[in-house]
N, C-alpha and C positions, 0 to 999 in steps of 0.2 A: 585466423586461429592462433592460439597461444603457441609460441615456439617450443618444441620439445628439444631434448638433448641432441646436439649435432656433433659434440666432441666428448668422448669419455676417455680420460687419461688411462694409460696402461698402469699396471702395478709398479713398474719401474719408474714411470713418470710421477706417480703419486708419491713414491719414496723421495724423489728429488724435490718435489713441491714441498713436502713436509720439512725438508732441510732448510727451506726459506725461513721456517719458524724455529730453527735450531733443534729439530727433532730427528733422531736417527731411528727409524722404524725397524723392528724385527718381525713384525707381522702386519699385513695390510689386507683388508677385505672390503670390496665395494659393497655399498648399501644398495640393494636392488629397488627400494621403494620409490626413489625419486623420479619425478617426471620431467622436471625443468632443469635442475642442476645435478651435477655428479658429486656424490659424497662417498667417503671411505671411513671405515673403522681402522684406527691405527694404534698399535701397541709398541712402546719403546722398550729399551733394554732394562729399564727399572720397573717394568710392568705397569706403567702409567698408560691410561687409555684416552684416546682423543677421537674427534670427528673432524675430518678434513672436507671442506666443501670447495668445489670449483664451479664458479658461476659461468653459465653459458654466454657467449658473445651476444650482445644486443638485447638480452632479456632485462638487465638492470644496468643503469649507469653507475659510474664510480661514486657520484654524489648520493644516489639512492642506497648503495651498499654501505657507504659511510654513515648514512642516516640510520640504517638498520642496526649497525654496530652501536651507534649512540643510544638508540632506544633500548637495545638489549642490556647495555651497561647501566642505563638509568633504572630500568625495571629491576635488575639484579640488586642494585643498591637499596631498593625498598624492601628487600627480603624475599621477593618472589623467586621460585626455583628455576632460574634461567641459567643455562650453561655459561661457565666462565670462559671468556675469550682469551687467547694467547697472542702475544706480540711476535712480530718478526725480529730478526737480529738487528734490524735498524730502528726498532721501537715503534712500529706501526701495527695496528690490528689487521691491516689489509695487505695481503701479499699479491704479487703478480707472477705469472708464469707464461712464457712464450712457447707457442706451438705452431709450426708452419707460418712463422712471421705474424702471428696473431697473438695479442696479449689477453690473458684471462685473469680475472681477479679471484683470489682465494682467501678463505679464513680458516682458522684452526680453533676449535673449542673443546672443552672437556667433554668426555663421554659420560653421560649419566646413565647408570644401569637401572633398568626397570622394564616392565612389560607395557605394551600399548593398552590404553583404556579401551573397553568394549562397551557397546550399547547396553548390554545387560548389567553393567556396573552402576545401577541406579543409586546405590548407596553413596556413590561418590559425587552425585549431583550437587549437594550443598557446597562442597569444597571447590568443585569445578566452577560453579557459578560465582562464588565469592571471589575467587582469584580473577575471574573475568571482570567483575565489578572493580576490583582494585586496579587492574591494568587500565581500564577506561578512566578511572578517577585520576590516576597519575598522569595519563597521557592527555587529559583534557587541557592541562596547562602546558603541555610540551609543544613547542613551536614546530609545526610541520615543515617539511622541506617543500619548496614550491614545486619542484619537478615531480613529487609524488602526491601532490594535491590534485588527484584526478577527480574530475567532476562525476556526479551521478550519471550525467548524460553519456560520458565516455563509457561507463560500465554498461549502459543500455546498448550502446553501439557494439560492444564486445559480444553481448548476448545475441544481438541480431546477426553478427557474423557467424557465430557458432551455430545458430539456428539455420541460417542459409545453407551451411555445409551439411548439417545433420539431416535436413528434410529430404535431401537427394538420396539418402541411403535407406530410407524407410519405405515399407510397402504402402500401398495406397490407403488402406484402412487405418493403419497406425498413423500415417502422415496426416490424414484429415483430423484425427483426434488430437494429435500433437499441435497442429496449426491452431486449433480452437483454444488450446491452453495458452499458446503464445499471444494470440489476439486478445484474449481476456486479460492477461497480465498487462499488456501494453495499454489497454483501456483503463485499467485500475491505476497504472503509473501516471498517465496523463491526468486523470481525475484528482489524484492526490499530489501532484507534482509540487505545488506551492508549499504544502505542508511538509513534504519530504525535504525540500530545500531549506526549511527553517529548523530542522532537527539538530540537536547538539551533535557535534562531530569532532573527530580527532584522529590520531594515528590508531589504526586497528589491525589486528592480526589476520583476519579473514578466514583462517583455517584452524581455529581453536577447537579441535576435536580429534578423535581417531588416533592416528600415528603421531600426532604432535603433543600428546599428553602421556607422560610416563608414570606408572604406578609401581610402588614396591611396598609390600606389607600393608596393603590397603590404604596407602597414603600417596598423594601426588608428590612426586619427587622431581619432575622435570616438565617444563613447558618449552617446546622446541619450534624451530623453523619460522623465523620472522622474515623470511625472504619475500613474502607477499605483502609486507606492511604497506599500507596506503592510508590516505586521509579520506574517511568516509563517515557517515552517520554511525554512532555507536549502536543504534538499534539494528542497523543492517548487519553488523558484526554478531550481535546476539542472535538474530534470525538465522545467520549462517550456521552457528553452533547448534541452535535448537533443531534445525533441519536434520542433522545427523542423529540426534537422540530420537526424534519422532519417526524418521523414515525407517529406522531399523528396529522399532518397537511397535507393539500392537496399538491400535487406536484406543483400546480400553485404558491405557495408562497415559494418554496424551495430556489430559488435564492435570494429572499429578506431576508429570514431568515439567510442564510449563510453570505451574504454580510454585513448585519447589525451586526451580531455576530462578525465577524472578524474585521470589522472596529472599533468597540468599544473595543474589546479585545486589539487591537494594540495601544490604547491610553495608555496602561500600559506596554505592552511588544511587541516588534516587532517579527513577524514570518518570518522565512526564507522561501525561495522558496521550499526547500525540505519538510519543515513542511506542507506547504499548499498542496503540491502534494501528501502527505501521508494521508490527511484527509479522502478522499473517502474510502480508504482501511480500515482505522480504524473505520469508521462509519459502513462499511459492517461487520467487525469483531464483533462489538458491537451488531449489529442486529442479527447475527447468534448465538452468545453466549447466548443472552437473549432469543432467540427463543427456544434454547435447554433447558435452565434453567427454564424460567418462563412459557413457553407455553407447555412444554412436561414433563420435569423431576419432577417438583414440583407437578402439578395436578395429581389426581388419574388417570385421563384419558386425553390424549393429546388434546389440544385445536386446532383442525385441522384448523379451520377458521383463527385463529391468525398465525399459522405456514404458511399457504398459503399466508397470508398478508405479512409475513416476507420474503417469497420467492419472491413475487412480488416486494417488496421494494428493495431487493437486485438486481433484474433485472434492475430496474430503476436507482439505485445508481451506478451500474457498468458502465453506460454510461453517468452519470451526470457530467457536467463540473463545478467544483467549481470556 
């Protein structure tokens, strides 16, 4: 399973960590949304606001975090609304903090004010999709870091591990239905494996939706959290994002959502036929992985109603024509 937070700095510790970046906080508040890394809102004496992130031990290597920083700066330079990163007093974007003889990596970035995008914000689909296409277009030529060039097979192994844990927490009826979904997805992946391996790929966000997109005055003002960045097919990243829009909206608008998204994405980067044909499978994979992770493995007790919703979603998506 993915490692969740094992160390959350205290407010006093966060204050000292901010000092590594030359910031003297007058107000600190932990951001409760994070699952993997600990983050804090910080305000200094000049009323400037920042976000401090402390990476958990062993979740990301120093090379991967530096690559994340490089990608964020590169995308920001293209005009995308990416938070500006701040340097430490030694001139590095990456800070370190020791706790109980263990070193933790940290970054500090500007805080962008706005609300999180909602699934009902369908009027924002064109902007969201076009930004997505621009990110992929720019990162197509961006040299990936070898250590984050995780294969498609590695991702399947992760899904298998999450499934193996999740299936033990489900009742027999739900378990049987959930297993059928897993087996069908595995069959489809094996059938299309050669095609998937040949899809255009590059560095991708993986979580481009929900709390990672900020809106103010009906305009996207922030794209956040590149800490999951990895080298994967661009179509998989699109599928991840489309899942969120489809899962939380009625089936009646699915065709409109997909057609609007792809039309505006292609204003920045054209999609091949094989990429489009792979989207439904990638959406199903995202649905299954998050059902395991968010609805079963993280909660103390499995959220059976959400698991059943995910099973129903998969059934509809398996016959949905994009």
